[in-house]
C-alpha angles and dihedrals in degrees: 000000000000113000137183105239094187139355130201137166140190127210116179115235095240119102130186120199111233090239088068090056095055095091093047092057099032095246124165121229089252092055090051091050090052091052092050103037101032105028092033094230116152115160139350132225113250134171104191094177096043134083134223087258089058091053095048092043090054091055097045091047087065093058100097089171090066093066110103092008099077092111090058095057105106099170138031114193125188111203110211136190092197128039092230117046102161134024116268130293097022116107109183095173092058090048090050091052091053091050094051098040096253097126094126095057123103105246126202143143129247115203108139094112099045109215091003092058092100091070091044090053092053090050092048091048091052093049093050093049092048091052091051090056092209111138091202096049118116139187128206115216116197130188134177139093143194121253088231100144132042090251090053092050105062142018101220113253090349119065149328123251116240127202120243142101144231134202132192132183110223122204130188089240140003147156097249140038090020117177108240098176146343131205129184127182113199117200110196092177089079093065091117140087092216116131093233090057091051091051092048090050090055091047096054097033102101095040093048094048091046090051091052091051092049090048092053093045091049092050088054088056092245142114128226090258088070094054110101098193143350120229103204138189107258104243098131140306097253093058091054094045088057091049090050091050090053092048096041086233124145108258092210087069091063111090102233097151095114099048095085097037106038108017127217104332095200111242093345097076098096094054094040086056090046089064091049092049091051092049090052093047093242096132109077125190111267095007120124121234135180133233112197136177144163127213132194127189122100092006126339134271130200114189143167137183128200118212134177117225 
């Protein structure tokens, strides 16, 4: 059973209040007030002098469990929200692998599910390791991007992207943070930039994400009462309050601490929130928890993964 052997994240110290981003995205003062007062967004993590390599390096440097196991890493996966994350011909993931002695690993990107690609990458890593049938085999799953274009800076009417990164070492089996189930609902009907499609996506959002969570929990043979905590993607508080209302799940058990202080850190949110949950003592040995995310790009994805700490 796939397990997360170790998890680390890196958020740069720099923060930018959302009011300072208004001019960049053409927002009115009223729109900014809605983001702050209604969506509970405050500031976003930014590292203006740093590169994507710096972000990823910061996360991997925190993986103490990687030391001495580099030769066992068969795969390195970079989960991406956007297909292009750096200008050509830069390849920060390859550079990272050279720095950390992972040259022999197969390296590729996973971006089919937009902001939900982090969960997809963990699932793919587990499947590859299971097929290899090597008990010592490992995979390194990376997430994190730079807000280096206007599109990569803001989710219209929803959230602001923050810069940061996460890294997790995936093993084919383990005693903790075992993956019990994974569910992904792909909606091809949202492969359009039309305004009516965007409105329909917002309308079905909370129900569709709740359904994905219930599907994953059901596949794990559990009910929501057994789930100790939800580690969300950090779009905004209101979206998650609506999902909790649909699920009948206590919203105080959704880790939303980083929404106001870091922003939506692309595909890294779930693992950034993992660190916060551990620091707060919310992950208890043997207790199941959920990671959940939604992605929108060419189509939409609603996904959830149940793990046991």
